[in-house]
Every structure is written in C-alpha cells, then in structure tokens.
C-alpha positions in Angstrom: -35.5 -126.9 111.6 -35.3 -130.9 111.4 -39.1 -130.3 111.4 -39.4 -128.0 108.5 -37.0 -130.7 106.3 -38.9 -133.6 107.2 -42.3 -131.9 106.5 -40.8 -131.0 103.3 -40.0 -134.5 102.2 -43.2 -135.9 103.2 -45.1 -133.5 100.9 -42.8 -134.4 98.3 -43.5 -138.1 98.4 -46.8 -137.4 98.4 -46.6 -135.7 95.3 -44.1 -137.7 93.9 -46.5 -140.8 94.5 -49.2 -139.0 93.2 -48.3 -137.6 90.2 -46.4 -141.6 89.6 -49.8 -142.5 90.0 -51.2 -140.4 87.2 -47.9 -141.2 85.0 -49.5 -144.7 85.5 -52.9 -143.8 84.7 -52.3 -141.9 81.6 -50.1 -144.4 79.8 -52.7 -147.4 80.0 -55.3 -144.9 79.4 -53.0 -144.5 76.5 -51.9 -147.5 76.0 -55.7 -148.4 75.7 -56.9 -146.2 73.6 -54.1 -148.2 71.3 -55.1 -151.2 71.7 -58.5 -150.0 70.7 -57.3 -148.3 67.7 -55.5 -151.5 66.8 -58.2 -154.3 67.8 -60.1 -151.1 65.3 -58.0 -151.0 62.6 -58.0 -155.0 62.6 -61.8 -155.4 62.9 -62.2 -153.2 59.7 -59.9 -154.5 57.4 -61.9 -156.3 54.2 -59.3 -159.1 53.7 -60.2 -160.7 57.2 -64.0 -160.7 55.9 -63.1 -161.5 52.5 -60.6 -165.0 54.1 -63.4 -166.0 56.1 -65.2 -165.8 53.0 -62.7 -168.4 51.2 -62.8 -170.6 54.1 -65.9 -171.0 55.0 -66.4 -171.9 51.3 -63.9 -174.9 51.4 -65.5 -176.1 54.0 -69.3 -176.4 53.4 -68.1 -175.9 49.2 -71.9 -175.3 48.4 -75.0 -173.3 49.3 -78.6 -172.5 48.0 -77.0 -169.8 46.8 -74.3 -172.2 44.0 -77.2 -174.7 44.2 -79.8 -172.0 42.2 -77.1 -170.5 40.9 -76.4 -173.5 38.7 -79.6 -174.7 38.5 -80.0 -171.7 36.2 -77.5 -172.0 33.9 -77.7 -174.6 30.8 -76.4 -178.0 31.5 -78.8 -180.2 29.5 -76.3 -183.2 28.9 -76.0 -182.6 33.4 -78.5 -183.5 35.8 -77.8 -181.2 39.0 -76.3 -183.8 41.4 -73.9 -184.8 38.7 -73.1 -180.7 38.4 -72.7 -179.7 42.0 -70.8 -182.9 42.2 -68.4 -181.5 40.1 -68.5 -177.7 41.6 -67.8 -179.3 45.3 -64.3 -181.1 43.5 -63.2 -177.6 41.7 -64.5 -175.9 45.2 -62.2 -178.3 46.7 -59.3 -176.8 44.5 -57.5 -173.4 45.3 -59.4 -170.5 45.7 -58.3 -166.6 45.3 -59.7 -163.4 44.5 -58.8 -160.0 43.7 -59.9 -156.6 44.7 -62.0 -155.1 42.0 -61.3 -151.7 41.2 -64.7 -148.9 43.1 -67.1 -147.7 40.9 -67.3 -144.7 41.1 -65.3 -142.0 44.3 -68.1 -142.3 46.1 -68.6 -146.3 46.0 -69.9 -147.2 49.2 -68.5 -150.6 49.4 -65.9 -152.9 48.5 -66.2 -155.4 45.7 -64.1 -159.5 44.9 -63.9 -161.4 42.5 -63.7 -165.2 43.1 -61.9 -167.6 41.0 -61.2 -171.3 40.5 -58.6 -173.5 38.2 -57.9 -170.1 36.9 -61.8 -168.5 36.2 -64.0 -166.6 37.4 -66.8 -168.0 39.3 -68.3 -165.5 41.4 -68.6 -162.0 43.6 -68.6 -160.8 46.0 -69.5 -157.3 48.2 -68.1 -155.9 50.8 -70.6 -153.2 53.0 -69.9 -151.3 56.2 -71.7 -153.0 58.6 -73.9 -150.4 60.2 -74.9 -152.1 63.1 -71.9 -151.8 64.9 -71.6 -147.9 64.7 -72.0 -147.5 68.8 -69.7 -150.2 69.7 -66.2 -148.5 67.3 -64.5 -145.6 68.9 -63.2 -144.5 65.7 -64.6 -144.2 63.3 -63.3 -147.0 62.2 -66.8 -149.1 61.0 -66.3 -153.7 60.1 -67.2 -154.7 57.1 -69.9 -157.4 56.1 -71.1 -159.8 53.5 -73.4 -157.5 51.6 -74.0 -160.3 48.5 -73.0 -163.0 47.1 -73.3 -163.3 43.1 -72.1 -166.3 41.9 -71.7 -167.5 37.4 -70.0 -170.3 36.4 -69.7 -169.3 33.3 -66.3 -169.5 33.2 -66.3 -172.8 34.1 -68.5 -174.3 31.2 -66.4 -176.4 28.6 -66.6 -177.7 25.3 -66.5 -180.9 23.7 -65.2 -180.8 19.8 -64.3 -184.2 18.2 -63.9 -185.1 14.5 -65.3 -188.8 13.4 -66.5 -190.0 10.2 -69.5 -189.2 8.8 -71.6 -192.9 9.9 -69.9 -193.0 13.1 -72.4 -191.0 16.0 -70.1 -189.1 19.6 -72.1 -190.3 22.9 -72.1 -187.7 26.1 -73.4 -188.7 29.8 -75.0 -190.7 27.3 -77.1 -188.5 25.9 -76.4 -189.1 21.3 -75.2 -185.5 20.1 -77.5 -185.0 17.1 -77.4 -183.1 13.9 -77.9 -179.9 15.2 -74.5 -180.0 17.0 -72.6 -180.5 13.9 -70.4 -177.5 12.9 -69.1 -178.9 10.1 -68.9 -181.9 7.2 -67.4 -182.7 4.4 -63.8 -183.2 6.2 -61.4 -185.3 3.5 -59.6 -188.0 5.2 -55.7 -188.0 4.8 -55.1 -190.5 3.6 -57.2 -189.8 0.3 -56.7 -186.5 -0.1 -55.8 -185.7 -3.6 -58.3 -188.7 -4.8 -61.4 -186.7 -3.9 -61.7 -185.3 -7.3 -61.7 -188.7 -8.5 -64.3 -190.3 -6.5 -66.8 -187.5 -4.6 -68.8 -191.0 -3.1 -65.8 -191.2 -1.1 -65.8 -191.1 2.6 -65.7 -187.6 5.0 -66.0 -186.5 7.7 -67.7 -184.5 10.6 -67.2 -181.8 13.5 -69.0 -182.4 16.7 -68.9 -178.8 19.0 -71.0 -179.2 22.3 -71.3 -176.0 24.9 -72.3 -175.8 28.6 -70.4 -178.8 29.8 -70.2 -177.8 33.6 -66.3 -179.2 34.5 -65.6 -182.0 32.2 -66.8 -185.2 30.1 -65.7 -187.5 27.5 -67.1 -188.5 24.3 -67.7 -192.0 24.2 -68.4 -192.6 20.1 -70.2 -195.4 18.3 -68.9 -196.4 14.8 -71.6 -197.6 12.7 -72.4 -200.5 14.0 -73.1 -199.1 16.8 -70.2 -200.3 19.5 -67.7 -198.1 21.1 -64.3 -197.4 19.2 -61.0 -195.3 20.4 -59.6 -192.7 17.8 -55.7 -193.2 17.8 -54.4 -190.0 17.7 -50.9 -191.2 16.1 -52.5 -193.5 13.6 -54.0 -191.8 9.7 -57.4 -192.1 8.9 -57.7 -195.2 7.8 -57.7 -196.7 10.5 -61.7 -196.3 10.2 -62.0 -198.3 7.5 -63.4 -202.0 6.7 -60.2 -203.8 6.6 -59.4 -206.8 3.9 -60.9 -210.0 4.3 -57.8 -212.8 4.1 -59.0 -214.5 0.4 -59.3 -210.5 -0.6 -56.0 -210.1 0.4 -54.5 -213.1 -1.1 -56.3 -211.9 -4.2 -55.8 -208.1 -4.7 -52.3 -209.5 -3.9 -51.6 -211.7 -7.0 -53.5 -208.9 -8.8 -50.1 -206.6 -7.5 -48.0 -208.8 -8.8 -48.8 -209.6 -12.0 -49.7 -205.6 -12.4 -46.9 -204.0 -11.6 -44.4 -206.7 -13.2 -46.6 -205.9 -16.4 -45.9 -201.6 -15.6 -42.9 -201.2 -15.1 -41.7 -203.8 -18.0 -43.5 -201.6 -19.6 -42.6 -197.9 -18.6 -39.0 -199.1 -18.4 -38.8 -200.0 -22.3 -38.4 -204.0 -22.0 -40.5 -203.7 -25.3 -42.3 -201.9 -27.6 -44.8 -199.5 -27.0 -47.9 -201.2 -28.5 -47.1 -204.8 -26.9 -46.0 -203.5 -23.3 -49.1 -202.0 -23.6 -51.4 -204.9 -24.9 -49.8 -207.0 -21.9 -50.5 -204.3 -19.7 -54.0 -203.0 -20.6 -55.9 -205.5 -18.9 -55.4 -205.1 -15.4 -56.1 -201.0 -16.3 -60.3 -199.8 -16.4 -60.4 -198.8 -19.9 -61.0 -195.2 -20.5 -59.4 -194.7 -16.6 -57.2 -192.3 -15.4 -54.5 -194.3 -15.9 -55.5 -196.2 -19.2 -55.2 -192.6 -20.6 -51.4 -192.4 -18.3 -50.0 -195.6 -20.5 -51.3 -194.5 -23.9 -50.0 -191.4 -24.1 -46.5 -192.1 -22.1 -46.0 -194.7 -25.5 -44.2 -192.0 -27.7 -41.6 -191.6 -24.7 -41.0 -195.7 -24.1 -40.6 -196.1 -28.0 -37.9 -193.8 -27.2 -36.1 -195.4 -24.2 -37.6 -199.1 -26.2 -35.0 -198.4 -28.9 -31.8 -199.5 -26.0 -33.1 -200.6 -23.1 -32.0 -201.1 -20.1 -31.5 -204.1 -18.3 -35.2 -204.5 -15.4 -34.4 -206.5 -12.1 -37.1 -206.5 -10.1 -36.7 -208.2 -6.6 -39.8 -207.6 -4.5 -43.6 -206.4 -5.1 -45.7 -206.1 -1.5 -48.5 -205.3 -1.0 -48.3 -203.6 2.1 -51.9 -202.3 2.9 -55.7 -202.7 1.5 -58.8 -200.2 1.6 -61.5 -200.7 0.7 -63.6 -197.8 0.7 -67.4 -199.0 -0.5 -68.5 -199.1 -4.4 -66.4 -202.2 -5.2 -63.1 -199.2 -4.9 -59.6 -201.0 -2.9 -57.1 -198.7 -2.0 -53.7 -200.1 -2.4 -50.2 -199.9 -0.7 -47.4 -200.9 -2.2 -43.6 -200.9 -2.6 -42.0 -202.1 -5.3 -37.7 -202.6 -5.2 -35.7 -203.3 -8.9 -33.1 -201.8 -10.1 -32.8 -200.7 -13.8 -29.3 -201.0 -15.0 -27.4 -199.0 -18.2 -24.1 -200.7 -19.3 -22.5 -200.5 -16.2 -24.5 -197.8 -14.4 -27.7 -199.9 -11.8 -29.7 -197.5 -10.4 -31.5 -199.2 -7.6 -35.0 -197.9 -7.3 -37.5 -198.6 -3.5 -41.0 -196.9 -4.9 -43.5 -196.5 -2.9 -46.8 -196.1 -4.7 -50.3 -195.3 -4.3 -53.0 -197.5 -6.5 -56.5 -197.6 -6.3 -58.8 -200.6 -8.2 -62.2 -201.4 -8.6 -64.2 -204.5 -8.9 -66.7 -205.2 -10.6 -67.6 -209.4 -11.6 -65.0 -210.7 -9.5 -62.6 -208.8 -12.1 -60.2 -206.2 -10.7 -59.2 -203.4 -12.3 -56.7 -200.3 -11.4 -58.3 -197.3 -12.2 -54.8 -195.1 -10.7 -51.1 -195.0 -9.7 -49.4 -192.5 -7.7 -45.8 -192.8 -6.6 -44.6 -190.6 -3.0 
C-alpha cells in the first residue's frame, strides 16, 4: 500500500513539473508574441518616421532637394547662396507638421504638410516598406519616406514702401525700376487741399516687390542719391527742402507785416478801401486770397462802423517749406485779442499761408486758418 502511494506521488510530481514547464513555455511564447506585436505595431507607427525626418532636417538643415527647389524659385534680388543662408536660419526655428487627409479610400500613402514659422513649405509622402514584408509577423509593415516635395513660396515676403517720386529704392544693392511702381501721384499729407491750386506740387509713389525669400530691408535714397531714413512719426514735410536762415529771416519779416495788416483789415480797424489798400501790396494780384479780401469789403464795412480794439500780442513763423517754382508753405501762429466794450476775445490762430517769390518780391496767394 505504501509502495503504491510512493509511486503515485512520483508520477504526480512528474506531471506537475511537465505542466509547469509547458505553462511556462506557453507564457514565454505568449509574451514573446505580445512583445513582437508591440514592436511591430510601434514600427508601423508613421509618426516615428516623420518625427525622425524632422529631427534629421533640423540637424542637417539642407539637402539636394531643398537646394534644387530654391534654385528654381524666382529670387531676382538674392543669390542662391544668400537664399540658402536665410532658409537654413528659418529651418533652425520650430518645424511642425500636420497629417493631410487621404485623397481617396484606397490611397495607400500617408502625407504630411511641413510648416515653418507658421507657413507651409513642403509635403512628405510616406509609403509602406515592402522590403520588410518577410520580417513582419502580423502584417503591419513599417513606413518609409517615399517622396519629398518642397515649395518655399509660402516663405516669400514682399516689400512695400512709399517715397517721394524723386527718391529711389534699393533692395540688396539692386535699384528698383519703374516697373515696380504700383501706385503714383500720391499726395503729400501736409499739402492736402492744395493740389487743385498747384498741380505741380510734389507727389509720392509706392514701390512693391514680391518674391523675397525671408526678409529684406529696403534702402531709400533721396534725390541726391544719399541714403535717408523715413520717420513714421513725422508728416510728409520731412521730404521737403528746409529754407536757409537768411530765407527764414526774409519770410519772417514778410509775415510780421502781412499778418499785422491782415488782422487790422479783417477786424475793421480801417475803412474797407483803406484797409485793403494797406494789405494789397502783400498779396499776389488776382490770387485766391486777393479775390477773397476784395469780397470781404462789405462785411468789413459793417464792422468798421463800430471797430473793436485790436491788440496783437505775437506773430510767430513756425516753419517755412520751399516746394519749388518759387512757392513757399508757411506755418504761422498769431496771438491777439479783440475787445468790444468790456468783452475781450482772445484768440490763438494757426495759419497755413502760401506765398510766391518773383524777382525777390514775396506775395501771399492763399491763407487757411486751421
């Protein structure tokens, strides 16, 4: 009886060992299959390929495909070498990609759109690597880069600059021709309202140049060919020729006498005919201002019946700008008080005055209060 028990125990132990070995082998086999599946699944993930591609692109920053693409793109103002430097700098910044939708349900490819600085610059096409067909167990083929397409037109920028028509613009040492002027006859902002009176006043033009890879700063040259800088905080008077100190003195003397007579005439200090007679030598005969002052005689005659007391505190010539053809634009401020009875009226008036000079004689042709 004890012998049978002993024999049974041995057989049981042997079976148990075989079972454990078989179970262990099954577990190991199962785990190896799971591991193989996981590896194959990971290798079949296309993002591994595109991530690796972008990392390599960041490290190398250049390649034959990119160089050929740049060479075939219009870049009239830049050499291939200059474009290469710019594109390398741009590619050194953050690169991103986005997966594109498939063209149809049977499309076997995966395409990614490449972006740099928020702009598209290429498409990378992935295809299943059929050369690995004998190495996969679960039918999940890895992907490979099948095609590179670069288009850097998305990285193009344009230059637009508005300058006086007598100025010129250079890009990268190249002077822009008239074919790049997209708008002409642009009025100076400080001369608005005067072009109908003086059609020969200076104007501005707008240059525009496309097909710049990256960014180029335009160089602006004045009418003398000297490099100049436009101040965006100043009006267009910055383009005009400043007058000399001697001219300023002559113009100031004229302004003091002219405005004094103008204020006395307009306020009715003299009879209309006499006031006009005193003012007339300072105006160009037949000009807009001359005709306006003639037309004001009736109104001034009514004021002259009870003329107020006029006190001129100051007359200041702020700026004088020569615009050519003997024409000057003057900016003047007058400070005066007129008093009727016990009611003083203190006024500070800003005036734009146009004067012409012929044979050293200065005459006013227009006056606007602003």
